[in-house]
N, C-alpha and C positions, 0 to 999 in steps of 0.2 A: 605852624606857616600855613599859610593860603598862598596860591598863584591864580593870576588871571591867566588865564587862555582867550586866544583866538575862537571864536564861535561860531567863522568861516571863514575862509580864504579871502582877502583882501591886502589892504594896501594902509603902512603904519604912514596917517596924515600929520599926528601929533599928538606928544609925549605929556601929561600935562604936572605929572611928579616930578622929582629925581630923588635918586639914594638919602634916605636918610629924614625925606621927608612921614611925616603922622598921617596916616590916614584914618579917615572913620569909613565904617563901612555905609557901601551905593553910593562915594565920591567920587566922581570920575577922576579916571587916571590918565587911559589913551585913546585917541580917538583913531577909531578904523574905518577904509572907506571901502565900500565893494558898490558895487555895479552902481556907482555913478555917486552912494549915498555916504553921509559920513555916520557913523556909528560910534556914543561913548561906551566905553568900557569901564565898570564902574569893583572900585574895591570889595570883592566877598566876606571882608572881617576889617574891623578895628585892627592897627597896628603899624607900623617902619616899615617906606621902601628898606625893601633889602639888596633885591637885586632889579638894573630894567637888563631884559636880555635881547632888547631887538632899539633897531634907529627908526629914527623918521624916514618914512620912502622904504621902510624894507616889505618886501612881499611876503608875506605868511598864512600856514598854512592852518588848517581847521584841527584844533588843540594843541597846536605850536602854543607853548609856556613862553608869555611876553611879559614875566612880572612880578616876584617873589616878595611875599608881606612877612613879615615876621612878629 
């Protein structure tokens, strides 16, 4: 099991996957906005999206788990 974590505080501007989607390592999953810049967060491994723990426009903190891949 792998997780996608917020690398810095910001706002979730877009979620590009849904539960059940298959992802490959380095596929873009979530767009986080910080300091007026949009930054894509990618899958750390191949797998299936098991859980998405955030919603669009939600504020997140560094290290917060955003999604789980199995």
